[in-house]
C-alpha positions in Angstrom: 56.2 -8.8 -6.2 56.0 -5.4 -6.8 54.0 -2.9 -5.3 51.6 -2.4 -8.6 51.3 -5.9 -9.1 50.0 -6.8 -5.8 47.8 -3.8 -5.4 46.6 -5.1 -9.1 45.8 -8.9 -7.4 44.1 -7.0 -4.5 41.9 -5.3 -7.0 40.9 -8.9 -8.3 40.6 -10.4 -5.4 37.8 -7.5 -3.5 35.6 -7.8 -7.3 35.9 -11.8 -7.0 34.3 -11.4 -3.8 31.5 -9.1 -4.3 30.9 -10.9 -7.8 30.5 -14.3 -5.9 28.0 -12.4 -3.6 25.8 -11.1 -6.4 26.1 -14.2 -8.3 24.9 -16.4 -5.1 22.2 -13.7 -5.2 20.8 -14.4 -8.5 21.8 -17.9 -8.5 19.0 -17.8 -5.7 16.5 -16.1 -7.5 16.9 -17.6 -11.2 19.0 -20.5 -10.4 17.0 -21.9 -7.9 13.5 -20.4 -8.2 13.4 -19.4 -11.7 12.7 -15.9 -11.4 14.2 -13.9 -14.5 15.7 -10.8 -12.5 16.0 -8.5 -15.2 17.1 -5.7 -13.4 19.3 -7.2 -10.6 21.9 -4.6 -11.4 19.7 -2.0 -9.9 19.8 -3.7 -6.3 23.0 -3.8 -6.2 23.3 -0.3 -7.3 21.0 0.9 -4.7 23.3 -0.8 -2.0 26.2 1.0 -3.2 24.6 4.0 -3.0 23.1 3.4 0.6 26.1 2.5 1.4 27.9 6.0 0.5 25.2 8.4 1.2 25.8 7.0 5.3 29.2 7.1 4.9 29.7 10.7 3.3 28.4 12.6 5.7 25.2 15.1 5.8 24.5 16.8 2.4 24.8 20.2 1.9 24.2 23.4 -0.3 28.6 24.0 -0.3 28.6 20.5 -1.4 30.2 19.8 -4.8 27.9 16.8 -5.2 24.3 16.2 -3.8 22.6 13.2 -2.8 19.7 11.9 -0.2 19.8 12.9 3.0 23.4 11.7 4.1 25.0 10.7 7.5 28.4 9.3 9.0 27.7 6.2 10.6 30.1 3.1 11.6 31.0 0.0 9.8 29.2 -2.0 9.4 26.0 -0.3 9.9 26.1 1.3 6.0 26.3 -2.6 4.6 23.0 -3.2 6.8 21.2 -0.7 5.9 22.4 -1.0 2.2 20.8 -4.8 2.7 17.9 -3.4 4.1 17.4 -1.0 1.2 17.8 -4.0 -1.4 15.2 -6.0 0.6 12.9 -3.2 1.0 12.8 -1.7 -2.8 12.8 -5.7 -3.9 9.8 -6.2 -1.7 8.2 -2.9 -3.0 8.9 -4.0 -6.8 7.5 -7.6 -6.2 4.4 -5.9 -5.4 3.8 -5.2 -9.3 6.5 -6.8 -10.9 5.5 -10.4 -9.9 2.1 -9.9 -10.4 1.6 -11.4 -14.3 1.9 -14.8 -13.6 4.3 -15.9 -16.8 7.9 -15.2 -15.9 8.8 -14.3 -19.4 6.3 -10.6 -18.7 7.6 -10.8 -15.5 10.9 -10.5 -16.6 10.0 -7.4 -19.3 8.8 -5.6 -16.4 11.4 -5.4 -14.6 14.0 -5.3 -17.7 11.7 -1.7 -18.2 12.0 -0.9 -14.3 15.8 -1.0 -14.6 15.9 1.1 -17.7 13.8 3.6 -16.2 16.0 3.4 -13.2 19.0 4.6 -14.4 17.4 7.6 -16.5 15.7 8.8 -13.4 19.1 8.5 -11.4 21.3 10.2 -14.6 18.5 13.0 -15.1 17.8 13.9 -11.0 21.2 15.9 -10.2 19.4 16.9 -7.1 19.1 13.0 -5.8 22.0 11.5 -7.3 24.5 13.7 -8.5 23.6 13.1 -11.8 26.2 11.6 -14.6 29.0 12.8 -12.0 27.8 10.1 -9.4 29.5 10.0 -6.1 33.2 10.4 -5.2 35.3 10.5 -2.3 33.4 7.7 -0.5 35.2 7.2 3.0 37.0 3.6 3.6 36.2 1.0 6.3 38.6 1.4 9.1 40.9 3.3 7.1 42.4 5.7 10.1 43.3 2.7 11.9 44.4 0.1 9.2 46.5 3.2 7.3 46.4 5.0 4.3 49.0 3.3 2.5 47.6 1.3 -0.7 49.1 -2.3 -0.7 48.4 -2.4 3.1 44.9 -1.4 2.7 44.1 -3.3 -0.3 44.9 -6.5 1.6 43.3 -5.7 4.5 40.1 -5.1 2.7 40.8 -8.5 0.7 40.3 -10.0 4.3 37.3 -7.9 5.3 36.0 -9.0 2.0 36.5 -12.7 2.7 35.0 -12.9 5.5 31.8 -11.1 3.7 32.0 -13.8 1.3 32.0 -16.4 4.4 29.7 -15.2 6.2 27.1 -14.7 3.1 27.8 -18.5 2.0 26.4 -19.7 5.1 23.2 -18.1 4.8 23.0 -19.0 1.3 24.0 -22.7 1.8 21.6 -23.0 5.1 18.9 -21.8 2.3 19.4 -23.4 -0.6 19.7 -27.1 1.5 16.7 -26.3 3.1 13.2 -27.8 3.0 12.0 -24.2 1.8 14.8 -24.7 -1.2 12.9 -28.0 -2.3 10.3 -25.6 -2.2 12.0 -23.4 -4.8 13.2 -25.9 -7.3 9.7 -27.4 -7.6 8.4 -24.1 -8.3 11.3 -23.0 -11.1 10.1 -26.5 -12.8 6.3 -26.9 -12.2 4.8 -23.6 -10.7 1.5 -25.2 -11.8 1.7 -28.2 -10.3 2.9 -26.7 -7.0 0.6 -23.9 -6.8 -2.1 -27.0 -6.8 -0.8 -28.3 -4.2 -1.7 -25.3 -1.8 1.6 -23.6 -2.5 1.1 -19.2 -3.0 4.1 -19.1 -6.1 3.9 -15.3 -6.1 4.3 -15.3 -1.9 7.6 -17.9 -2.1 8.8 -15.8 -5.4 8.4 -12.5 -3.3 10.4 -14.0 -0.8 13.1 -14.9 -2.7 13.2 -11.5 -4.6 13.8 -9.9 -1.3 16.4 -12.2 -0.3 18.5 -12.0 -3.3 18.4 -8.2 -3.4 19.3 -7.8 -0.4 22.1 -10.1 -1.1 22.8 -8.0 -4.2 22.7 -4.4 -2.0 25.5 -6.3 -0.5 27.6 -6.7 -3.1 27.1 -3.0 -4.5 28.3 -2.2 -0.7 31.4 -4.3 -0.4 32.6 -2.7 -4.3 32.1 0.7 -3.5 33.8 1.3 -0.6 36.8 -0.4 -2.7 36.6 2.0 -5.2 35.7 5.1 -3.1 33.5 6.0 -6.3 29.5 5.7 -7.2 29.0 6.2 -10.8 25.5 5.4 -12.4 27.8 4.5 -15.8 29.2 1.9 -13.5 25.5 -0.2 -12.7 24.3 0.3 -16.6 21.5 -2.4 -17.5 23.3 -4.7 -19.9 25.9 -5.0 -16.7 23.1 -7.6 -15.6 23.0 -9.9 -18.7 27.0 -10.5 -17.1 25.5 -11.9 -13.9 23.7 -14.3 -16.1 26.4 -15.4 -18.5 28.1 -16.3 -15.4 25.5 -18.0 -13.4 24.5 -20.6 -16.8 28.2 -20.7 -18.0 28.6 -21.8 -14.3 25.9 -24.0 -13.6 22.7 -22.6 -12.5 21.1 -23.6 -9.1 24.7 -24.5 -8.0 26.6 -22.4 -5.4 29.8 -24.1 -6.5 29.0 -23.1 -10.2 28.0 -19.6 -9.2 31.6 -19.2 -8.1 33.0 -21.0 -10.9 31.2 -18.7 -13.6 31.9 -15.7 -11.0 36.0 -16.5 -11.7 35.6 -17.7 -15.0 33.0 -14.6 -16.9 33.5 -11.4 -14.7 37.0 -12.8 -13.9 39.4 -14.5 -16.1 36.9 -13.7 -19.7 36.5 -9.7 -18.6 39.7 -9.1 -17.8 41.6 -11.0 -20.7 40.0 -9.1 -22.9 41.4 -5.5 -21.1 44.7 -7.1 -22.8 43.6 -7.0 -26.1 45.6 -4.3 -28.4 43.9 -1.3 -29.2 42.5 -1.1 -32.8 39.6 0.7 -34.6 37.0 3.1 -32.8 36.2 4.4 -29.6 34.4 1.7 -28.2 35.0 -1.0 -30.3 36.9 -3.2 -27.5 33.5 -3.5 -25.3 31.3 -4.1 -28.2 33.4 -6.9 -29.4 33.2 -8.2 -25.1 29.7 -8.2 -25.3 29.6 -10.0 -28.7 31.7 -12.2 -26.8 29.6 -12.9 -23.8 26.5 -13.3 -26.0 28.3 -15.7 -28.0 29.4 -17.5 -24.8 26.0 -17.9 -23.7 24.5 -19.2 -26.6 27.6 -22.0 -27.1 26.8 -23.4 -23.0 22.8 -23.3 -23.6 23.3 -25.0 -27.2 26.5 -27.3 -26.2 26.2 -27.7 -22.2 23.2 -25.9 -20.7 23.9 -27.5 -17.4 26.7 -25.1 -17.0 30.6 -26.7 -16.2 29.2 -27.5 -13.1 25.3 -29.0 -13.6 22.9 -28.7 -10.4 23.0 -31.8 -8.8 20.0 -34.1 -8.8 18.1 -34.5 -6.2 15.8 -37.4 -4.9 13.4 -37.8 -2.2 14.4 -39.4 1.0 15.9 -43.0 0.4 18.6 -44.5 1.6 22.3 -42.4 2.4 23.5 -43.3 -1.3 20.7 -41.2 -3.0 18.1 -44.4 -3.8 14.3 -43.4 -3.5 12.7 -45.6 -0.9 10.4 -48.4 -2.6 7.1 -47.4 -1.1 7.4 -44.5 -3.5 9.2 -46.2 -6.6 8.3 -50.1 -6.8 12.2 -50.1 -6.8 12.1 -48.7 -10.4 11.7 -44.8 -10.9 13.4 -41.9 -9.5 11.8 -39.1 -8.0 12.8 -35.7 -9.1 11.8 -32.4 -6.9 9.6 -31.4 -9.6 9.1 -34.5 -11.4 8.0 -35.9 -8.0 5.1 -33.4 -7.6 3.7 -33.7 -11.1 3.3 -37.7 -11.2 2.0 -37.7 -7.3 -0.7 -35.4 -9.1 -1.6 -38.0 -11.7 -1.8 -41.1 -9.7 -4.4 -38.7 -7.8 
């Protein structure tokens, strides 16, 4: 395999790893909990920006690019600070973004926040360097691994893979925990869950913070590979690419999120790059988004559960998944959401 193809493959794998982490983050918020985070890309951009400023060194007046503060910290501190920044921003936004009880109102507020943030980044050149963004972001362990493109590319693939594995361990423990059952019940019937004494807004805030921190981590992984941070790469519309991936792969399913990241953010997006050039400038990008729109409509209509639907879950029972007779009288299977509603009706 030629050097060019090796580096191209390494780049695809790094993007796939970053997108997988991002899809798991959004799956926690939307797929598991029902939180429509239409500002998702904002947290990925914040993670990338924080990683950049804490690797570029202090910002000086003689520098060709301007940014907030700045320091040169060793790996993995910038990535950890990115996660802290993503979680903190999520918490601050949750104080007012999650105030409306209806999910569709929350989604609209998040979308507005994302649009405002994008405008602020572009206009505040002293803080974010405007449209130019940030460049020459140092790569971790570059001095030890070497600057040879192919060698470092495969090293970064291994580093990304290790990060993906650690992230999966955390995400799997969350999605298989009792808290996840509560989050699924909140997604399916928040009124029933709240009537049982659970504070839905508090639980939404928790999962919003966890998802924001993981989204920031995905941005940190990506930005140190491409060595650049540009506002145009984190446009508001990018959020919906991740939603398409979650819906196509299977919302509420970790494996579905991986499959969606591979198919939508990998095969589908990358395949459109090989279309022959025709029409006016920007037509190919427009076709790409139209194709994504048709794809999400098709799945919502014909296969709303995605390619790997969420596994049907039951309370207790035998190893085969059958609920105990004391709950069902041998007839009715209890799902997470439905059981809460039925228990309220019985009482």
